[in-house]
C-alpha positions as CSV (number, residue, x, y, z in Angstrom):
1,M,21.2,1.1,16.0
2,Q,17.9,3.0,16.1
3,T,15.8,2.1,13.0
4,G,12.8,4.3,13.6
5,D,10.6,1.3,13.7
6,K,8.8,0.9,17.0
7,Y,8.9,-2.9,17.1
8,F,12.6,-3.2,16.0
9,D,13.6,-0.5,18.5
10,S,11.6,-2.1,21.3
11,K,13.4,-3.7,24.3
12,P,11.7,-7.1,23.8
13,F,12.9,-7.4,20.2
14,Q,16.4,-6.0,21.0
15,D,16.7,-8.6,23.8
16,T,15.7,-11.4,21.3
17,L,18.2,-10.0,18.7
18,S,21.0,-9.8,21.3
19,S,20.3,-13.4,22.4
20,Y,20.5,-14.6,18.8
21,E,23.7,-12.7,17.9
22,K,25.4,-13.9,21.1
23,S,24.6,-17.5,20.3
24,V,25.9,-17.1,16.7
25,R,29.0,-15.3,18.0
26,E,29.8,-17.9,20.6
27,G,28.7,-20.9,18.5
28,Q,26.1,-21.9,21.0
29,P,22.6,-23.5,20.3
30,I,19.9,-21.0,19.3
31,F,16.7,-21.4,21.4
32,L,14.3,-19.2,19.4
33,D,11.1,-20.1,17.6
34,V,10.5,-19.7,13.9
35,D,8.5,-16.5,14.3
36,E,11.2,-14.9,16.4
37,L,13.8,-15.9,13.8
38,S,11.7,-14.5,11.0
39,D,11.4,-11.2,12.9
40,I,15.2,-11.1,13.1
41,A,15.5,-11.8,9.4
42,D,13.0,-8.9,8.7
43,Y,15.1,-6.6,10.9
44,Y,18.3,-7.5,9.0
45,N,16.5,-7.0,5.7
46,F,15.2,-3.6,7.0
47,I,18.7,-2.4,7.8
48,G,20.1,-3.7,4.5
49,K,22.0,-6.7,5.8
50,R,20.5,-9.1,3.2
51,E,23.0,-12.0,3.6
52,K,22.5,-12.1,7.4
53,A,18.7,-12.1,6.8
54,R,19.0,-15.1,4.4
55,A,21.2,-17.0,6.9
56,V,18.5,-16.6,9.6
57,I,15.8,-17.7,7.3
58,D,17.7,-20.8,6.1
59,F,18.3,-21.7,9.7
60,A,14.6,-21.3,10.5
61,L,13.6,-23.5,7.6
62,N,16.0,-26.2,8.7
63,M,14.3,-26.2,12.0
64,N,10.8,-26.3,10.5
65,P,10.7,-26.9,6.7
66,G,7.0,-26.0,6.3
67,A,6.9,-22.9,8.5
68,T,4.9,-20.0,7.2
69,A,7.0,-17.0,8.1
70,P,10.3,-18.0,6.6
71,L,8.7,-19.3,3.4
72,V,6.8,-16.1,3.0
73,F,10.1,-14.2,3.4
74,K,11.7,-16.3,0.7
75,A,8.7,-16.0,-1.6
76,R,8.8,-12.2,-1.3
77,E,12.4,-12.2,-2.2
78,A,11.5,-14.1,-5.3
79,L,8.7,-11.6,-6.1
80,A,11.2,-8.8,-5.8
81,E,13.1,-10.5,-8.7
82,N,9.8,-11.0,-10.6
83,D,10.3,-14.8,-10.2
84,F,6.6,-15.6,-9.9
85,R,7.1,-19.4,-10.4
86,T,9.5,-19.7,-7.5
87,A,7.2,-17.5,-5.3
88,K,4.3,-19.9,-6.1
89,E,6.4,-23.0,-5.4
90,L,7.5,-21.6,-2.0
91,A,3.9,-20.6,-1.1
92,E,2.8,-24.2,-1.8
93,E,5.4,-25.5,0.6
94,I,3.6,-23.7,3.5
95,S,2.1,-26.4,5.7
96,D,-0.8,-24.4,7.1
97,K,-2.9,-23.2,4.2
98,E,-5.3,-21.6,6.6
99,D,-2.7,-19.3,8.0
100,P,-3.6,-15.7,7.2
101,D,-0.1,-15.1,6.0
102,Y,-0.5,-17.8,3.4
103,K,-3.7,-16.0,2.2
104,Y,-1.9,-12.7,2.1
105,L,1.0,-14.2,0.1
106,T,-1.4,-15.7,-2.4
107,A,-3.0,-12.3,-2.9
108,E,0.4,-10.6,-3.1
109,I,1.6,-12.9,-5.8
110,L,-1.4,-11.9,-7.9
111,I,-0.8,-8.2,-7.2
112,A,2.8,-8.6,-8.2
113,Q,1.6,-10.0,-11.5
114,S,-0.6,-7.0,-11.9
115,K,-3.7,-9.2,-11.5
116,I,-5.2,-6.6,-9.2
117,E,-8.9,-7.3,-9.6
118,I,-8.4,-11.0,-9.2
119,A,-6.4,-10.4,-6.0
120,D,-9.1,-8.0,-4.7
121,E,-11.9,-10.5,-5.3
122,Y,-9.8,-13.1,-3.5
123,L,-9.3,-10.8,-0.5
124,K,-12.9,-9.8,-0.4
125,E,-14.0,-13.4,-0.3
126,Y,-11.5,-14.2,2.5
127,F,-12.7,-11.1,4.4
128,K,-16.1,-12.8,4.8
129,S,-14.5,-15.4,7.1
130,I,-12.8,-12.7,9.3
131,E,-14.2,-12.2,12.8
132,P,-15.6,-8.6,13.5
133,D,-13.0,-7.9,16.2
134,E,-10.2,-8.6,13.6
135,Y,-11.6,-6.4,10.8
136,E,-9.2,-3.5,11.5
137,D,-6.1,-5.7,11.6
138,F,-7.2,-7.4,8.3
139,V,-7.8,-4.2,6.5
140,L,-4.5,-2.7,7.6
141,D,-2.7,-5.9,6.5
142,V,-4.4,-5.7,3.1
143,A,-3.8,-2.0,2.6
144,N,-0.1,-2.5,3.5
145,I,0.3,-5.1,0.8
146,Y,-1.3,-2.7,-1.8
147,V,1.0,0.1,-0.7
148,D,4.1,-2.0,-1.1
149,Y,3.2,-2.4,-4.8
150,G,2.1,1.2,-5.3
151,V,-1.6,0.3,-5.7
152,N,-2.6,3.2,-3.5
153,E,-6.1,3.7,-4.8
154,K,-7.0,0.1,-3.7
155,A,-5.3,0.6,-0.3
156,H,-7.4,3.8,0.1
157,E,-10.6,2.0,-0.8
158,W,-10.0,-0.7,1.8
159,M,-9.0,1.8,4.5
160,M,-12.1,3.9,4.0
161,S,-14.1,0.8,5.0
162,I,-12.8,1.4,8.6
163,R,-12.6,5.2,8.4
164,N,-13.4,5.6,12.2
165,C,-10.3,3.8,13.2
166,K,-8.3,5.8,15.7
167,R,-5.1,3.8,15.8
168,D,-1.9,5.5,15.1
169,E,-0.8,2.8,12.6
170,Y,-4.0,3.5,10.7
171,K,-3.3,7.2,10.6
172,E,0.3,6.6,9.5
173,L,-0.7,4.2,6.8
174,M,-3.4,6.6,5.5
175,A,-0.7,9.3,5.4
176,R,1.5,7.1,3.3
177,V,-1.4,6.1,1.0
178,L,-2.3,9.8,0.5
179,F,1.4,10.4,-0.3
180,G,1.3,7.7,-2.9
181,M,-1.8,9.2,-4.4
182,G,-0.1,12.6,-4.7
183,E,-2.1,14.2,-1.9
184,F,1.0,15.6,-0.3
185,S,-0.6,18.4,1.8
186,R,-3.1,16.0,3.3
187,S,-0.3,13.5,4.0
188,A,1.8,16.1,5.7
189,K,-1.2,17.2,7.9
190,I,-1.6,13.6,9.3
191,F,2.1,13.3,9.9
192,D,1.9,16.6,11.8
193,E,-0.8,15.1,14.0
194,L,1.3,12.0,14.6
195,I,4.3,14.1,15.6
196,D,2.2,15.9,18.1
197,K,1.7,12.6,19.9
198,D,5.2,11.3,19.4
199,P,7.7,14.2,18.8
200,F,10.7,11.9,19.0
201,S,9.8,9.6,16.1
202,K,12.4,10.2,13.4
203,R,10.3,8.1,11.1
204,Y,7.4,10.6,11.3
205,W,9.8,13.5,10.9
206,N,11.3,12.0,7.8
207,A,7.9,11.1,6.3
208,L,6.8,14.7,7.0
209,A,9.9,16.0,5.3
210,S,9.2,13.8,2.2
211,A,5.6,15.0,2.0
212,Q,6.7,18.7,2.3
213,F,9.5,18.1,-0.3
214,M,7.0,16.6,-2.8
215,N,4.7,19.6,-2.2
216,E,7.7,21.9,-2.9
217,D,7.7,23.3,0.6
218,F,11.5,23.0,0.7
219,D,12.1,25.3,3.6
220,K,9.7,23.3,5.8
221,A,11.2,20.1,4.6
222,V,14.6,21.3,5.7
223,T,13.2,22.0,9.2
224,S,11.5,18.7,9.5
225,S,14.6,16.8,8.4
226,E,16.6,18.7,11.0
227,Y,14.4,17.3,13.7
228,A,15.1,13.8,12.4
229,I,18.8,14.5,12.4
230,A,18.6,15.9,15.9
231,I,17.1,12.6,17.1
232,D,19.6,10.5,15.2
233,P,22.6,12.4,13.7
234,E,23.6,9.4,11.6
235,D,20.2,8.7,10.1
236,P,20.6,8.3,6.4
237,D,17.0,9.2,5.6
238,G,17.2,12.5,7.5
239,L,20.5,13.4,6.0
240,L,19.2,12.7,2.5
241,A,16.0,14.6,3.0
242,K,17.9,17.7,4.2
243,A,20.4,17.4,1.3
244,N,17.6,17.1,-1.3
245,S,15.7,20.0,0.1
246,L,18.8,22.3,0.3
247,Y,19.6,21.3,-3.3
248,R,16.1,22.4,-4.5
249,L,16.7,25.7,-2.7
250,N,19.9,26.1,-4.8
251,E,22.0,26.0,-1.6
252,Y,24.5,23.7,-3.3
253,E,27.4,24.2,-0.8
254,E,25.2,23.2,2.2
255,A,23.5,20.4,0.2
256,L,27.0,19.0,-0.7
257,K,27.8,18.7,3.0
258,Y,24.7,16.6,3.7
259,Y,25.1,14.4,0.6
260,E,28.7,13.7,1.8
261,R,27.4,12.8,5.3
262,Y,24.8,10.6,3.6
263,H,27.5,8.9,1.6
264,E,29.5,8.2,4.8
265,Q,26.5,6.3,6.2
266,M,25.6,4.6,2.9
267,P,29.0,4.1,1.1
268,D,27.6,1.5,-1.3
269,D,24.7,3.7,-2.6
270,E,25.8,5.5,-5.8
271,F,22.9,8.0,-5.3
272,G,24.9,9.9,-2.7
273,L,28.0,10.2,-4.9
274,L,25.8,11.2,-7.9
275,N,24.4,14.1,-6.0
276,C,27.7,15.1,-4.6
277,G,28.8,15.3,-8.2
278,T,25.7,17.3,-9.2
279,C,26.3,19.8,-6.5
280,L,29.9,20.2,-7.6
281,V,28.8,20.8,-11.2
282,N,26.5,23.6,-10.0
283,L,29.3,25.0,-7.9
284,S,31.5,25.1,-11.1
285,R,34.0,22.7,-9.4
286,Y,34.1,20.5,-12.5
287,D,37.3,18.5,-12.0
288,E,36.1,17.5,-8.5
289,A,32.7,16.6,-9.9
290,I,34.2,14.3,-12.6
291,D,36.3,12.5,-10.0
292,I,33.2,11.9,-7.8
293,L,31.0,10.9,-10.7
294,E,33.7,8.4,-11.8
295,K,33.5,6.9,-8.3
296,A,29.7,6.8,-8.6
297,L,30.1,4.7,-11.8
298,D,32.5,2.3,-10.1
299,T,30.0,2.0,-7.2
300,A,26.9,1.5,-9.2
301,P,25.7,-2.0,-10.0
302,A,25.2,-2.8,-13.7
303,D,21.4,-2.4,-13.4
304,S,21.5,0.9,-11.5
305,Q,18.7,3.3,-12.4
306,Y,21.2,6.2,-11.9
307,I,23.9,5.3,-14.5
308,V,22.3,7.4,-17.3
309,Q,22.1,10.4,-14.9
310,I,25.7,10.0,-13.9
311,Y,26.8,10.1,-17.5
312,Q,24.7,13.2,-18.1
313,E,26.3,15.1,-15.2
314,M,29.7,14.1,-16.4
315,A,28.8,15.4,-19.8
316,F,27.7,18.7,-18.3
317,A,30.9,19.0,-16.4
318,Y,33.1,18.3,-19.5
319,S,30.9,20.6,-21.6
320,S,31.4,23.5,-19.1
321,M,35.1,22.8,-19.3
322,K,34.9,23.1,-23.1
323,Q,35.9,19.5,-23.6
324,L,33.2,18.8,-26.2
325,A,34.6,15.4,-27.3
326,K,34.5,14.0,-23.8
327,A,31.1,15.4,-23.2
328,M,29.7,13.8,-26.3
329,E,31.4,10.6,-25.5
330,C,29.6,10.5,-22.1
331,M,26.3,11.1,-23.9
332,D,27.1,8.3,-26.3
333,M,27.5,6.0,-23.4
334,T,23.7,6.4,-22.6
335,E,22.8,4.7,-25.9
336,A,23.3,1.3,-24.3
337,Y,20.7,2.0,-21.5
338,D,16.9,2.0,-21.3
339,C,16.2,5.7,-21.2
340,D,14.5,8.5,-23.1
341,H,16.8,8.6,-26.2
342,T,14.8,11.5,-27.6
343,D,15.6,13.5,-24.5
344,M,19.2,12.5,-24.9
345,E,19.2,14.2,-28.4
346,V,18.0,17.4,-26.8
347,L,20.8,17.2,-24.2
348,R,23.4,16.6,-27.0
349,G,22.0,19.7,-28.8
350,H,22.3,21.7,-25.5
351,I,25.9,20.7,-25.1
352,L,26.7,21.6,-28.7
353,L,25.0,25.0,-28.2
354,E,27.1,25.6,-25.1
355,N,30.2,25.0,-27.2
356,G,29.1,27.5,-29.9
357,M,28.1,24.9,-32.5
358,Y,24.7,26.2,-33.4
359,E,24.2,24.4,-36.7
360,E,25.2,21.0,-35.3
361,A,22.9,21.7,-32.3
362,E,20.0,22.5,-34.6
363,K,20.4,19.2,-36.3
364,R,20.1,17.4,-33.0
365,F,17.1,19.4,-32.0
366,Q,15.4,18.7,-35.4
367,K,16.1,15.0,-34.9
368,A,14.5,15.1,-31.4
369,I,11.5,17.0,-32.8
370,I,10.9,14.5,-35.6
371,R,11.4,11.5,-33.3
372,S,8.9,12.9,-30.8
373,D,6.4,14.0,-33.4
374,S,6.8,17.6,-32.1
375,A,5.9,16.6,-28.5
376,P,5.3,19.8,-26.4
377,N,7.7,18.7,-23.7
378,I,10.5,18.2,-26.2
379,L,9.9,21.6,-27.8
380,L,9.9,23.2,-24.4
381,R,13.2,21.7,-23.4
382,I,14.7,22.9,-26.7
383,M,13.4,26.5,-26.1
384,V,14.8,26.4,-22.6
385,S,18.2,25.3,-23.9
386,L,18.2,28.2,-26.3
387,Y,17.4,30.6,-23.5
388,D,20.1,29.1,-21.2
389,N,22.6,29.5,-24.0
390,K,21.7,33.2,-24.5
391,Y,19.9,32.7,-27.8
392,L,17.2,35.0,-26.5
393,E,15.6,36.1,-29.8
394,T,15.4,32.6,-31.2
395,S,14.0,31.3,-27.9
396,Y,11.4,34.2,-27.8
397,K,10.2,33.6,-31.3
398,M,9.9,29.8,-30.7
399,F,7.9,30.5,-27.5
400,K,5.5,32.8,-29.4
401,R,4.8,30.1,-32.0
402,F,4.7,27.4,-29.4
403,F,1.8,29.0,-27.5
404,E,-0.1,29.4,-30.7
405,I,-0.1,25.7,-31.4
406,T,-0.4,24.1,-28.0
407,D,-3.7,23.2,-26.4
408,E,-5.4,25.7,-24.1
409,D,-5.0,23.4,-21.1
410,F,-1.2,23.1,-21.6
411,D,0.2,25.0,-18.6
412,E,4.0,24.7,-19.0
413,G,6.5,27.2,-20.4
414,Y,4.8,30.5,-19.5
415,S,7.3,31.2,-16.7
416,Y,10.2,30.6,-19.1
417,M,8.7,33.0,-21.6
418,A,8.2,35.6,-18.9
419,L,11.9,35.2,-18.0
420,C,12.9,35.6,-21.6
421,C,10.8,38.8,-21.9
422,W,12.3,40.0,-18.6
423,D,15.9,39.6,-20.0
424,M,14.9,41.2,-23.3
425,K,13.3,44.2,-21.4
426,R,9.9,43.5,-23.0
427,T,8.1,44.7,-19.9
428,D,4.5,44.5,-21.1
429,E,5.0,41.0,-22.5
430,F,6.8,40.0,-19.3
431,L,3.8,41.0,-17.2
432,H,1.4,39.3,-19.6
433,Y,3.2,36.0,-19.4
434,L,3.8,36.3,-15.7
435,K,0.1,36.7,-15.1
436,I,-0.6,33.5,-17.0
437,A,2.3,31.7,-15.4
438,V,1.2,32.3,-11.8
439,K,-2.4,31.5,-12.6
440,R,-1.8,28.3,-14.6
441,N,1.3,26.8,-13.1
442,P,2.5,28.5,-9.8
443,K,4.9,25.7,-9.1
444,E,6.8,26.3,-12.3
445,A,6.7,30.0,-11.7
446,K,8.3,29.5,-8.3
447,T,11.0,27.3,-9.7
448,V,11.9,29.5,-12.7
449,L,11.3,33.0,-11.5
450,N,12.0,33.0,-7.7
451,H,15.4,34.7,-8.2
452,I,13.8,37.9,-9.4
453,F,11.4,38.1,-6.5
454,P,11.9,38.5,-2.7
455,K,12.8,35.3,-0.9
456,N,9.9,33.3,0.4
457,M,7.3,35.2,-1.5
458,D,4.3,33.1,-2.6
459,A,4.2,32.7,-6.4
460,K,0.6,33.8,-6.5
461,D,1.8,37.3,-5.3
462,Y,4.4,37.6,-8.1
463,Y,2.2,39.5,-10.5
464,D,0.8,42.1,-8.2
465,Y,4.3,42.7,-6.7
466,M,6.0,43.2,-10.0
467,Y,3.1,45.2,-11.5
468,N,3.3,47.7,-8.6
469,K,7.1,47.8,-8.7
470,L,7.3,48.5,-12.4
471,N,4.5,51.1,-12.2
472,E,6.3,52.9,-9.4
473,K,9.4,53.1,-11.6
474,E,7.4,54.7,-14.4
475,Q,6.0,57.3,-12.0
């Protein structure tokens, strides 16, 4: 299979992998060194075959108990489980304490424990012993470790020390660092440059699609993901990138097709099933949605981060079918999980509103307001729920009061108020709040108001377009 990783897809590595797999298959002796075996383990881990990876590592350690690469592999597995004690014990089993990978692992253990500054001082001290012709490799190795743990600012700091580096791996890593720092446009620009040099890299196309998605350039993200899919029609990342972007464009029927294709490639990933269910809910195919979401629950491990969301979508489906008891039962299931329980109260209120139980919903909303100490984001969600359930006058009055009590730098909600005024035919107020919305929060304006404007119009042009349109009508 093509992984998108240049080394794993290279002929030398594939030949080594074939030799290993043939020996295992035929029960023959394996004549590979520890580093080659560790690379094979990394490959299996990369493609999600964890048990095969562990088998290779165990074999490598039987050959050479103090070898660095396999012990680093096992230590990183321990770090993934937050088992710092085991990681340290494995690090100490490494025979060659001068091996750079031992040094990196020592720093990584500190970073994993959130001892960032101690790790950084350790690395800076070690950097003093590095030969000048190895500076770039060292900095890239360090930055990669920081990126793995989401410490992107430190990674950026190290990379800026060799800012004149022209290597593609430097550019790619910088693009990923910028992505992690929320600099999505800059990240996309670098991936564009890399694609110009290597237009058949699905990894670059998928990374570009991710940057565009996060920058809410969903049409562009669809296009980029299509290139990745053209290179590899079964690539899960490309299929998922396209599905996610189509979903954000409200193209639920098409998104569903790509989530289904993603699920075919990743049958043990409940995320695909969850999103199939979410699309079906948006398509008002509620019975099908519940069936799929039940499968998602069966597939999900006990510690899945998606279980609460699965129950929420099931609750929405049951609520839309006017099966209030089952909807609330799904919401009650979320109480056992680590999630925002105040937000869950708002969702309960929304479901009660949808089923015509205004007074019961009001009690839930009041509970959420008290619990959150009148947090603006909770108030906003309640007002949007009132709007969605056609309580326009109540929503309008709450928004008026809301904007009187929020700080001047609070930039959310104006698009919803504009929409509320639009539906209530309060034209002057609609234009007033539209003007604020596109100035303060154009992304929210695009998300909330795009359906009343021409497709692909930039949010910054909404006000002038609508002002001219409404004035033309009056004339």
